C-alpha positions in Angstrom: -16.7 62.4 41.2 -15.3 58.8 42.7 -12.6 56.8 41.2 -13.1 54.1 38.7 -12.8 50.8 40.2 -11.8 46.9 38.8 -9.5 45.8 36.1 -8.7 47.9 33.4 -10.1 46.2 30.3 -7.6 44.8 28.0 -7.0 47.0 24.8 -6.3 45.1 21.4 -3.3 46.5 19.4 -2.7 46.7 15.7 -0.4 43.7 16.3 -2.6 41.1 18.0 -4.2 38.5 16.2 -8.3 38.6 15.3 -9.8 35.7 16.9 -10.3 34.3 13.4 -6.6 34.4 12.8 -5.7 32.7 15.9 -8.4 29.9 15.1 -6.5 29.5 11.7 -3.1 29.5 13.3 -4.2 26.6 15.6 -5.8 24.7 12.8 -2.6 25.0 10.7 -0.2 23.9 13.9 -3.1 20.8 14.2 -2.6 19.9 10.4 1.1 20.2 10.6 1.0 17.8 13.8 -1.4 15.0 11.8 1.2 15.5 8.9 4.5 14.7 11.3 2.5 11.7 12.7 1.5 10.6 9.6 5.1 10.5 8.0 6.3 8.8 11.5 4.1 6.0 11.3 5.1 5.5 7.3 8.6 5.4 8.5 8.2 3.1 11.3 5.2 0.8 9.7 6.6 0.8 6.0 9.6 -0.7 5.0 12.1 1.1 2.9 14.2 -1.5 1.7 14.5 -5.3 0.6 16.3 -7.8 1.9 17.3 -9.9 -0.9 19.8 -8.0 -3.9 18.7 -10.4 -6.7 15.2 -8.7 -6.1 15.6 -4.7 -6.2 12.3 -3.5 -4.6 11.1 0.4 -5.0 7.8 1.1 -3.1 5.7 4.5 -2.6 2.7 5.8 -0.6 0.5 7.9 -2.3 -2.3 9.7 0.1 -5.2 10.0 -1.2 -6.1 14.3 -1.9 -7.1 16.0 1.1 -6.0 12.9 3.4 -3.6 13.6 6.5 -1.1 11.6 4.8 -1.9 8.0 6.1 -4.4 5.4 6.2 -5.2 1.5 5.3 -3.0 0.7 2.5 0.3 -1.2 3.0 3.6 -2.7 1.2 6.0 -5.3 3.0 8.7 -7.6 1.8 9.4 -10.8 4.0 12.0 -13.5 3.2 10.7 -17.0 4.6 14.3 -18.6 3.7 17.4 -18.2 2.1 15.7 -18.9 -1.7 12.3 -17.2 -1.3 10.9 -13.6 -1.0 7.2 -12.6 -0.3 5.9 -9.4 -1.6 2.8 -8.0 0.2 0.2 -5.3 -0.8 -2.6 -4.8 1.4 -5.5 -2.3 1.8 -7.6 -2.0 5.0 -11.0 -0.8 4.8 -11.4 3.1 5.4 -9.3 5.9 5.9 -8.0 7.9 8.6 -6.4 7.0 12.3 -8.7 4.3 12.5 -7.9 2.7 9.2 -4.0 3.3 10.0 -4.4 1.6 13.8 -6.1 -1.5 11.6 -3.5 -1.6 9.0 -0.7 -1.8 11.6 -2.7 -4.8 13.0 -3.1 -6.4 9.3 0.7 -6.0 8.5 1.8 -7.6 11.5 -0.3 -10.5 11.2 0.3 -10.9 7.4 4.3 -10.5 7.8 3.9 -13.3 10.5 2.0 -15.3 8.6 4.2 -15.4 5.7 7.2 -16.5 7.5 5.7 -20.1 8.0 2.2 -20.4 6.3 1.8 -21.3 2.5 -0.1 -18.4 0.1 -3.1 -20.7 0.1 -3.6 -20.5 3.7 -2.7 -17.5 4.5 -5.9 -15.3 4.1 -7.7 -17.5 5.9 -5.3 -17.8 9.0 -5.3 -14.2 8.9 -9.2 -13.6 8.7 -9.2 -16.2 11.9 -6.2 -14.0 13.7 -8.1 -10.7 13.3 -11.6 -11.2 13.6 -11.6 -12.8 16.6 -12.1 -9.9 18.5 -13.0 -7.4 15.8 -15.8 -9.4 13.4 -16.3 -6.5 11.2 -12.6 -6.3 10.3 -12.0 -6.2 6.2 -9.1 -5.6 4.2 -7.7 -7.1 1.0 -4.3 -8.3 0.3 -2.0 -9.2 -2.5 0.7 -11.8 -2.1 3.4 -12.9 -4.6 6.2 -15.7 -3.8 9.4 -15.3 -5.7 11.6 -18.3 -5.4 15.0 -17.6 -6.6 16.3 -21.5 -6.5 13.4 -22.3 -8.9 13.2 -19.0 -10.7 9.2 -19.2 -10.6 6.5 -16.9 -9.1 3.5 -17.7 -7.7 0.8 -14.9 -6.4 -2.6 -15.3 -4.1 -5.1 -12.5 -3.7 -7.5 -11.9 -1.2 -10.1 -9.6 -2.8 -7.0 -7.6 -4.5 -6.6 -6.3 -8.1 -4.0 -8.5 -10.2 -0.4 -7.9 -9.9 1.4 -7.3 -13.1 4.3 -9.7 -14.0 6.3 -8.2 -17.3 8.9 -10.4 -18.8 11.9 -9.0 -20.8 10.2 -8.9 -23.8 7.6 -6.6 -22.7 4.7 -9.5 -22.4 2.6 -8.6 -19.5 0.7 -11.3 -17.3 -1.9 -10.8 -14.7 -1.4 -12.8 -11.7 -3.5 -14.3 -9.1 -6.0 -15.8 -11.1 -9.7 -15.8 -9.0 -9.0 -14.0 -6.2 -10.2 -15.5 -2.7 -12.5 -13.1 -0.8 -11.2 -10.8 1.2 -9.7 -10.9 4.8 -12.5 -10.9 7.3 -14.7 -13.2 5.1 -12.5 -15.8 4.3 -14.1 -19.2 5.2 -11.8 -21.9 4.2 -8.0 -22.4 2.9 -7.6 -22.0 -0.9 -5.6 -24.6 -3.1 -1.9 -23.4 -3.4 -1.4 -21.2 -6.4 0.8 -22.9 -9.1 4.0 -21.3 -9.9 5.0 -19.9 -13.2 8.5 -19.4 -14.6 10.4 -16.2 -14.0 12.9 -14.5 -16.2 15.5 -12.7 -15.2 15.1 -9.0 -15.9 11.2 -9.5 -15.4 8.9 -6.7 -13.5 6.6 -7.5 -10.8 3.9 -4.8 -10.1 2.0 -5.0 -7.1 -0.4 -2.0 -6.0 -3.7 -1.2 -4.0 -6.9 -0.5 -5.6 -6.5 3.1 -5.5 -4.1 3.0 -8.5 -6.8 1.8 -10.7 -10.2 2.8 -9.7 -11.7 5.7 -10.7 -15.0 7.5 -9.9 -17.2 7.1 -13.6 -14.3 4.9 -15.0 -14.6 1.5 -15.9 -12.5 -0.8 -13.8 -11.8 -3.2 -16.7 -10.8 -0.5 -18.8 -8.5 0.9 -15.9 -6.9 -2.8 -15.6 -6.3 -2.8 -19.3 -4.4 0.5 -19.3 -2.1 -0.7 -16.1 -1.5 -3.7 -18.3 -0.2 -1.1 -21.2 1.8 1.3 -19.3 3.5 -1.6 -17.9 4.1 -3.2 -21.3 5.3 0.0 -22.4 7.9 0.5 -20.0 11.4 0.6 -21.0 13.2 -2.7 -20.0 16.1 -1.0 -19.1 14.6 1.2 -16.3 15.4 0.4 -12.8 12.5 -0.2 -10.1 12.5 3.4 -8.8 12.1 4.7 -12.4 9.7 1.9 -13.5 7.3 3.0 -10.3 7.8 6.8 -11.3 6.6 6.1 -14.6 3.6 3.7 -13.9 2.5 6.7 -10.9 3.1 9.7 -13.5 0.9 7.7 -16.1 -1.9 6.3 -13.4 -2.4 8.7 -10.8 -4.1 12.5 -10.9 -3.8 15.0 -8.4 -7.6 14.4 -7.3 -7.0 11.0 -6.5 -9.7 9.9 -4.0 -8.2 7.1 -2.8 -4.8 6.0 -1.3 -2.2 3.9 -3.2 0.3 1.4 -1.8 2.6 0.4 -4.9 5.7 -2.0 -5.0 7.8 -2.4 -8.0 10.4 -5.4 -8.1 13.2 -6.0 -10.7 14.3 -9.5 -10.6 17.9 -9.8 -11.0 18.2 -13.6 -11.1 20.2 -16.4 -9.3 22.1 -15.7 -6.1 
């Protein structure tokens, strides 16, 4: 009898993972890497503090159910001069890495323009800057300028839901009036928004549409609900606790869209 030739076949042992287990483990590693990337992007691209002690800002980003943890929503704060602070929340269409990349472009463009342009011109200028090589670029943005010298606030919207201004007595005003078209569709500058008085102790709530849009629910009803929630907040709450209560009342575990939310408590003059 001749001796067997060739390599001895490998024999699986009881401790070896099955192909299905190995694939599952690899998928878990890929998910962990995506989540780590999302956390890095949030940390590097989204601010965590406000440059002005007179306006206490709290922010949060809530990813949609089953999302990688980062998408096209963003928030920002810009101080054009020693008296003014611009609060920004924006939302680039889409989800995932492509939306996150475009969000970074939009955030940088809007931030730069907020340093030098007026609210009425900014969406138009952002459209010109962002659609030159990307004609299909589409984003909404809400802008609020707080003037601490005159204690006033003005808002401009480009396809964005209305921010809420809560006075110390609980009265809530929706800011922004009729919004301009979204960035990507604005074809001309808009009239400059008229400022309205701002009282010390007021609360400003700026958010992306994921906070108020729900499948099967009327948008007007959801906006009314948000206004009610903001009005019912305890006037003694700081910005972080107010933000937490708003999210607890408005969001569910099965939310289908990312949410960026910024809440600012105005202390008053420097």
